[in-house]
C-alpha positions in Angstrom: -11.6 5.7 -5.6 -9.4 6.7 -8.5 -9.4 10.3 -7.6 -8.2 9.4 -4.0 -5.4 7.3 -5.6 -4.4 10.3 -7.7 -4.3 12.4 -4.6 -2.1 9.9 -2.9 0.2 9.8 -5.9 0.5 13.6 -5.5 1.6 13.1 -1.9 -1.7 13.6 -0.1 -2.1 10.7 2.3 -5.3 9.9 4.1 -7.0 7.3 6.1 -9.3 5.0 4.2 -11.2 1.8 4.8 -11.9 -0.6 2.0 -14.3 -3.5 1.5 -12.5 -6.2 -0.5 -14.3 -9.4 -1.2 -16.3 -9.2 2.1 -13.2 -8.2 4.2 -12.4 -4.8 5.6 -9.0 -3.3 5.2 -8.2 0.0 6.9 -5.0 2.0 6.6 -3.4 5.1 5.2 -3.5 5.6 1.4 0.0 6.3 0.0 1.6 6.6 -3.4 3.0 3.5 -5.1 6.5 5.0 -4.8 6.2 5.4 -1.0 4.8 1.9 -0.7 7.8 0.4 -2.5 10.2 2.6 -0.5 8.7 1.4 2.7 8.8 -2.2 1.5 12.5 -1.8 0.7 13.1 -0.5 4.2 11.3 -3.5 5.7 13.6 -5.8 3.6 16.7 -4.0 4.9 15.4 -4.4 8.5 14.9 -8.2 7.8 18.5 -8.3 6.3 19.9 -6.8 9.5 18.3 -9.6 11.5 19.5 -12.4 9.1 22.5 -14.6 9.3 24.2 -16.1 6.3 24.0 -14.9 2.7 22.0 -11.7 2.5 22.3 -11.0 -1.3 18.7 -11.9 -1.8 17.7 -8.9 0.4 19.9 -6.6 -1.7 18.3 -8.0 -4.9 14.7 -7.5 -3.5 15.6 -3.9 -2.3 16.9 -3.1 -5.8 13.7 -4.4 -7.4 11.5 -2.5 -5.0 13.5 0.7 -5.8 13.0 0.1 -9.5 9.2 -0.5 -9.1 8.9 2.7 -7.0 10.8 4.7 -9.6 8.7 3.3 -12.4 5.4 4.3 -10.6 6.7 7.8 -9.8 7.2 8.4 -13.5 3.7 7.3 -14.5 1.6 10.4 -15.4 -2.2 10.0 -15.4 -4.5 12.0 -17.6 -7.6 12.7 -15.6 -9.7 12.6 -18.8 -8.4 9.2 -19.8 -11.2 6.6 -19.4 -8.7 3.8 -18.7 -6.7 4.7 -15.5 -3.0 3.9 -15.4 -3.3 3.3 -11.6 -4.5 -0.3 -11.1 -3.5 -0.8 -7.5 -4.3 0.7 -4.1 -1.4 1.1 -1.7 -1.8 1.3 2.1 0.6 1.7 5.0 -0.2 0.9 8.6 -2.9 -1.3 7.3 -5.0 -3.8 9.3 -7.5 -6.4 8.1 -10.5 -6.5 10.3 -12.4 -9.6 11.4 -15.2 -8.8 13.8 -13.6 -7.4 17.0 -10.1 -8.6 15.9 -7.5 -7.2 13.5 -4.5 -8.6 11.7 -1.9 -7.6 12.6 -3.1 -7.2 16.2 -0.8 -4.2 16.8 0.9 -1.7 14.5 0.1 -2.2 10.9 1.4 -3.7 7.6 1.9 -2.7 4.1 -1.0 -3.7 1.9 -1.4 -3.6 -1.9 -4.6 -4.6 -3.7 -6.2 -4.3 -7.1 -8.5 -1.3 -7.6 -11.0 -3.5 -9.4 -11.2 -5.8 -6.3 -12.5 -2.9 -4.1 -16.2 -3.3 -3.6 -16.7 -0.1 -1.5 -14.7 2.4 0.6 -15.0 5.3 2.9 -12.6 7.9 4.0 -11.3 7.4 7.5 -9.8 4.6 9.6 -11.5 2.1 11.8 -9.9 2.1 15.2 -10.5 -0.1 18.2 -12.9 1.7 20.4 
């Protein structure tokens, strides 16, 4: 799993399906920086639909930019037994429950702990 995360951090995105605590999550593995960039864009989209004080959106976007920048500056040593990457980041993610998925269309951003992943395989589960 860690090697796939390293590849994502290098910009190589790929479909992956994770088993996490008995649930399946399927999506595209992306870098931490891209995850927070996309999260910031979602916040700005929400801001454009909001009325009233929108400063909270600006503050959140600023924080997400900071987190993404921090993650982009982390350098892993492949020989280090303790990885610096502790989270898996997915875009266009869906959680699967039998024949149903959440969200039902499109996808969402998803972030989970590497240690919480029980199993995984490369590839997306699509409705068939």
